[in-house]
C-alpha positions in Angstrom: 4.1 -30.5 -7.2 5.2 -30.8 -3.6 6.8 -27.7 -2.0 10.5 -28.2 -1.5 12.0 -28.0 2.0 14.7 -25.6 0.7 14.8 -22.9 -2.0 14.3 -24.1 -5.5 14.1 -22.2 -8.9 12.5 -23.5 -12.0 12.9 -21.9 -15.5 10.1 -21.6 -18.0 9.9 -19.8 -21.3 7.7 -16.8 -22.1 5.0 -19.3 -23.2 5.2 -21.3 -20.0 7.2 -24.2 -21.5 9.4 -25.8 -18.8 13.1 -25.5 -19.5 14.5 -27.0 -16.3 15.8 -26.3 -12.8 17.8 -23.0 -12.6 21.1 -23.0 -10.7 21.2 -19.8 -8.6 24.2 -18.3 -6.9 22.3 -15.6 -5.0 18.7 -14.5 -4.7 17.1 -11.5 -3.1 13.4 -10.7 -3.0 12.2 -7.1 -2.4 8.6 -6.4 -1.7 6.4 -3.6 -0.4 2.6 -3.6 0.0 0.9 -2.5 -3.3 4.3 -1.5 -4.6 7.7 -3.0 -5.7 8.0 -6.8 -5.9 11.3 -7.8 -7.6 13.4 -10.9 -7.5 17.2 -10.3 -8.2 19.2 -13.3 -9.2 22.9 -14.1 -9.7 23.1 -17.1 -12.1 25.6 -19.0 -14.3 23.6 -18.8 -17.6 21.9 -16.1 -19.6 18.1 -15.7 -19.5 15.8 -14.1 -22.0 13.5 -11.2 -21.3 10.1 -12.6 -20.6 11.4 -15.9 -19.2 9.3 -17.0 -16.2 10.9 -18.0 -12.9 8.8 -20.3 -10.7 10.4 -20.5 -7.3 9.9 -21.4 -3.7 11.6 -20.4 -0.5 10.7 -23.7 1.0 7.3 -22.5 2.3 5.3 -21.3 -0.7 5.6 -21.0 -4.5 5.9 -17.6 -6.3 6.3 -16.5 -9.9 8.4 -13.7 -11.4 9.2 -12.7 -15.0 12.6 -11.7 -16.3 12.7 -7.9 -16.9 16.4 -7.1 -17.3 19.7 -8.9 -17.4 23.4 -8.0 -17.2 26.5 -10.0 -17.9 30.0 -9.9 -16.3 33.4 -11.4 -17.1 35.1 -10.3 -14.0 36.6 -13.4 -12.4 34.5 -15.7 -14.6 31.3 -15.4 -16.6 28.3 -14.7 -14.4 24.9 -13.2 -15.1 22.4 -11.1 -13.1 18.7 -11.0 -13.8 16.1 -8.6 -12.4 12.6 -10.1 -12.4 9.2 -8.5 -11.7 6.2 -10.1 -10.1 4.3 -12.1 -12.8 1.0 -10.3 -11.9 2.6 -6.9 -12.7 4.4 -8.1 -15.8 1.3 -9.7 -17.3 -1.3 -7.1 -16.4 0.9 -4.1 -17.3 0.9 -5.5 -20.9 -2.9 -5.2 -21.3 -4.5 -1.7 -21.7 -7.9 -0.3 -20.8 -8.8 2.3 -23.4 -11.9 3.6 -21.6 -14.2 2.2 -18.9 -16.6 4.1 -16.6 -18.7 2.4 -13.9 -20.0 2.5 -10.4 -19.2 -1.1 -9.2 -18.1 -3.2 -6.3 -14.5 -4.3 -5.9 -15.2 -7.8 -7.1 -17.1 -6.6 -10.2 -14.3 -4.2 -11.1 -11.7 -7.0 -10.8 -13.7 -9.4 -12.8 -14.2 -6.8 -15.6 -10.5 -5.8 -15.7 -9.3 -9.4 -15.9 -11.5 -10.4 -18.8 -8.8 -10.1 -21.4 -6.0 -11.7 -19.3 -5.0 -15.2 -18.3 -5.6 -14.2 -14.7 -8.8 -14.8 -12.7 -10.3 -13.3 -9.6 -9.2 -14.7 -6.3 -10.2 -13.4 -2.8 -11.8 -9.9 -3.0 -12.8 -8.0 0.2 -15.0 -5.0 0.7 -18.2 -6.8 0.0 -21.2 -4.6 -0.5 -19.3 -1.3 -1.0 -19.2 0.4 -4.4 -17.1 3.2 -5.9 -17.1 5.1 -9.2 -14.2 4.6 -11.6 -13.2 6.4 -14.8 -10.4 4.4 -16.3 -8.8 5.8 -19.5 -5.6 4.8 -21.3 -4.2 2.9 -18.4 -2.9 -0.7 -17.9 -5.0 -3.3 -16.1 -2.3 -3.3 -13.4 -2.6 0.5 -12.9 -6.4 0.2 -12.8 -6.2 -2.6 -10.1 -4.1 -0.3 -7.9 -6.8 2.4 -8.3 -9.4 -0.2 -7.1 -7.2 -0.9 -4.1 -7.0 2.8 -3.3 -10.7 3.2 -3.6 -11.5 0.4 -1.2 -8.4 0.5 1.0 -7.3 -3.0 -0.1 -4.0 -4.7 -0.7 -3.0 -6.5 -4.0 -1.8 -10.1 -3.7 -0.6 -12.6 -6.2 -1.9 -16.1 -5.7 -0.8 -19.1 -7.8 -1.5 -22.8 -7.8 1.3 -25.2 -8.9 1.1 -28.7 -10.3 3.5 -31.2 -11.8 3.7 -29.2 -15.1 4.1 -25.8 -13.4 1.6 -23.1 -12.7 -2.0 -24.3 -13.1 -3.9 -21.2 -12.0 -3.0 -17.5 -11.6 -5.3 -15.4 -9.4 -5.5 -11.7 -8.4 -6.7 -11.1 -4.8 -7.6 -7.8 -3.2 -7.6 -8.3 0.5 -8.2 -6.0 3.5 -4.7 -6.9 4.8 -2.0 -9.3 4.0 0.0 -11.3 6.5 -0.9 -12.4 10.0 0.1 -12.2 13.6 2.6 -15.0 14.5 3.7 -13.5 17.8 7.0 -12.0 16.5 8.4 -9.5 19.1 10.8 -6.7 18.6 12.5 -4.7 21.4 13.9 -1.3 20.6 16.4 0.5 22.9 19.0 3.2 22.8 21.9 0.8 22.1 20.3 -1.2 19.3 22.7 -0.9 16.2 21.5 -1.1 12.6 17.9 0.0 13.3 16.6 3.6 12.6 13.4 4.9 14.1 11.1 7.8 13.0 8.3 9.2 15.2 5.9 10.8 12.8 4.4 14.3 13.3 0.8 13.2 13.4 -1.2 14.3 16.4 -1.9 12.0 19.3 -5.6 12.1 20.4 -7.1 10.8 23.6 -10.7 11.5 22.7 -12.6 11.9 19.4 -15.8 13.6 18.2 -17.5 11.4 15.7 -19.8 12.9 13.1 -22.1 10.9 10.9 -25.0 11.5 8.6 -26.9 14.8 9.1 -26.6 15.9 12.7 -25.6 12.5 14.2 -22.6 12.8 16.5 -20.9 11.0 19.4 -17.9 11.4 21.8 -15.5 8.6 22.6 -12.6 9.0 25.1 -9.9 6.8 26.5 -9.0 7.3 30.2 -5.7 5.4 30.0 -4.5 7.4 27.0 -5.5 10.6 28.9 -2.9 9.9 31.6 -0.1 9.6 29.0 -1.0 11.9 26.2 -3.5 14.4 27.5 -2.9 18.2 27.6 -2.9 20.5 30.7 -6.3 22.1 31.4 -7.0 25.5 33.1 -6.3 24.1 36.5 -3.2 22.1 35.3 -5.0 18.8 35.4 -4.9 16.6 32.3 -7.6 17.1 29.7 -8.3 15.2 26.5 -6.5 15.9 23.3 -9.4 15.8 20.9 -9.6 14.7 17.3 -12.4 14.5 14.7 -13.7 11.5 12.8 -16.3 12.0 10.0 -18.2 9.5 7.9 -21.4 11.0 6.4 -22.6 7.5 5.3 -23.1 6.3 8.9 -26.7 6.9 10.1 -26.7 4.6 13.2 -25.4 5.9 16.6 -23.9 2.6 17.6 -22.1 2.1 14.3 -20.7 5.7 14.6 -19.4 5.1 18.1 -17.8 1.8 17.0 -16.1 3.6 14.0 -15.0 6.5 16.2 -13.5 4.0 18.7 -11.6 2.2 16.0 -10.2 5.5 14.8 -9.2 6.4 18.3 -7.4 3.1 18.8 -5.1 4.0 15.9 -4.5 7.6 17.0 -4.2 7.3 20.8 -0.4 6.8 20.7 2.5 8.1 18.5 2.8 6.8 15.0 6.3 5.2 14.7 8.2 3.5 11.9 11.3 1.3 12.2 13.8 0.6 9.5 16.1 -2.4 9.7 18.9 -2.4 7.1 20.8 -5.4 8.4 19.9 -9.1 9.0 18.1 -9.1 12.3 17.1 -12.3 14.1 13.5 -11.5 15.2 12.6 -10.7 11.6 13.8 -14.0 10.1 10.4 -15.6 9.7 8.3 -12.6 9.1 6.4 -12.1 5.8 5.1 -8.9 4.1 2.1 -7.6 6.0 2.8 -9.5 9.2 2.1 -7.9 12.6 5.2 -7.3 14.8 4.8 -6.7 18.5 7.1 -3.8 19.5 8.3 -2.7 22.9 10.0 0.7 22.6 12.0 1.6 25.7 12.8 5.1 24.4 9.4 6.2 25.6 8.5 6.7 29.3 6.7 4.6 30.2 7.8 2.2 27.5 5.6 2.1 24.4 4.0 -1.2 23.5 2.4 -1.2 20.0 1.5 -3.5 17.1 3.4 -2.6 13.9 3.0 -4.0 10.4 5.7 -5.0 8.0 5.2 -2.7 5.0 8.4 -3.5 3.0 10.8 -6.4 3.2 13.9 -7.7 1.5 14.9 -11.3 2.0 18.0 -13.3 1.1 16.2 -16.4 -0.2 19.2 -18.8 -0.1 20.2 -17.8 3.5 16.5 -17.7 4.6 16.8 -14.4 6.5 15.4 -10.9 6.2 18.2 -8.5 5.1 16.1 -5.3 5.5 12.5 -4.4 6.6 10.3 -1.4 7.4 7.6 -1.9 10.0 5.5 0.5 12.0 2.1 1.9 12.8 2.0 3.5 9.4 3.8 1.2 6.9 1.8 0.6 3.7 2.8 3.9 2.1 1.6 3.3 -1.4 -1.9 2.0 -0.6 -2.3 4.9 1.8 -1.4 7.3 -0.9 -3.7 5.7 -3.4 -6.6 5.7 -0.8 -5.9 9.3 0.2 -5.7 10.5 -3.4 -9.0 8.7 -4.2 -10.8 10.1 -1.1 -9.4 13.6 -1.6 -10.3 13.7 -5.3 -13.8 12.5 -4.4 -14.2 15.3 -1.9 -12.9 17.8 -4.4 -15.5 16.6 -6.9 -18.3 16.8 -4.4 -17.2 20.3 -3.5 -17.9 21.5 -7.1 -20.8 19.2 -7.8 -23.3 22.0 -7.3 -21.5 24.3 -9.7 -22.9 24.8 -13.2 -20.7 22.4 -15.4 -20.6 25.0 -18.1 -18.8 27.4 -15.7 -15.9 24.9 -15.0 -12.9 25.4 -17.3 -9.9 23.2 -17.4 -6.5 24.7 -18.3 -2.8 24.0 -17.9 -1.1 25.9 -15.0 2.1 27.2 -16.5 3.6 28.0 -13.1 4.7 24.3 -12.9 6.1 24.1 -16.4 9.6 24.9 -15.1 9.6 21.7 -13.1 8.7 19.7 -16.1 5.3 18.9 -14.7 1.9 19.4 -16.4 -0.6 20.4 -13.8 -4.2 21.0 -15.0 -6.3 23.4 -13.0 -10.1 23.4 -12.7 -11.2 27.1 -12.7 -14.6 28.6 -12.1 -15.7 31.4 -14.5 -19.2 32.7 -13.7 -18.7 35.6 -16.1 -19.7 37.9 -13.4 -16.4 38.3 -11.6 -12.7 37.6 -12.1 -11.8 34.0 -12.7 -11.5 32.0 -9.5 -9.5 28.8 -9.0 -11.3 25.8 -7.8 -8.1 24.0 -7.4 -5.7 21.3 -8.7 -5.2 18.0 -7.0 -2.0 16.2 -7.8 0.4 13.6 -6.4 4.1 14.4 -6.6 7.0 12.0 -7.2 7.4 11.1 -3.5 3.7 10.2 -3.3 2.7 13.3 -1.4 -0.8 14.7 -2.1 -0.8 18.3 -3.4 -3.7 20.8 -3.6 -2.8 23.8 -5.7 0.9 22.9 -5.3 0.8 22.8 -1.5 1.1 19.5 0.5 -2.1 18.3 2.0 -2.2 16.4 5.3 -5.1 14.0 5.3 -6.1 12.1 8.5 -6.4 8.3 7.9 -9.7 6.9 9.0 -10.5 3.2 9.4 -13.4 1.7 7.5 -16.6 2.0 9.5 
């Protein structure tokens, strides 16, 4: 099936039987990395829950499944349908009762997809392994945990032939999108765009710590001039941070990893939120890199930002809203942080006698309607001591014993 030069929507039944071309009055596609992916349609005919929409924006084919529908008789009969990404709809319907393993990303994906009509596509993080304990979760939820463990992004890949979709693949990639040279200039008088400078520390040098006593020091002289701190004599000195990776045993590898960390942290982290159609964002896609010149800073800040969420008007061919910045893929960051933090917490109590660890419900959080389970240490020689509870709240923030935890992001070494 050739890709159309303009938007086109094809309707299929739940069982992938082609019904015909679907006339569409309006179409909006909302996406975020490892998060929401919905297609909202205004149409002239009713659709059934579970119907499949195969559509193209003129560049690539995509597939969504009807999740909800509403009907209106105001000024004529019209229908609205909200559709979820096919990957999420299909894989949320299959459950993993229990599965525990220490495996690579590709092995985890292959195992999770065994009972589905989807197959493995591109899977990054070759050679790395992680330990998973899946229980009473959907295949889709498990895949998001795999993404969190390896810092990957979930992508739906489909192949289309004359009869419709011929292959459905799940890809877990290191990053979606590309760099197509899109430039964005931010200034004081730019309407419709909001900006947030995050409260993360800016570092001009970093101590890198690896396995055993291995360490290194990496500094950036240019960053020192802009973001250093005054020393005893008033001259600029380095604002220093720490990078740790106990798996690195080679000095050169540690220096390279520390340098990569410093590249991310040597300037302020900024996000931009565009809530109106904006010309430079017309051709961007989810995960794309946007070159930003921010004239609010002195000297002006030049950075590379990624598009982390995007809403497009498919019929008009323009982006109606987008979020892009140095920290944009909020959900995968949360998943990755939660996985790393829980792994650290488990390592912290690994040396404790398992018989001394007791799990109980913390009633302090019951008033908020939450069930928080605490791990406690009872050595029978002293009063009960709390080891701690690691949770993620509704906003995606990581909590340790009910208090928000700030975790420094570290690039893969």
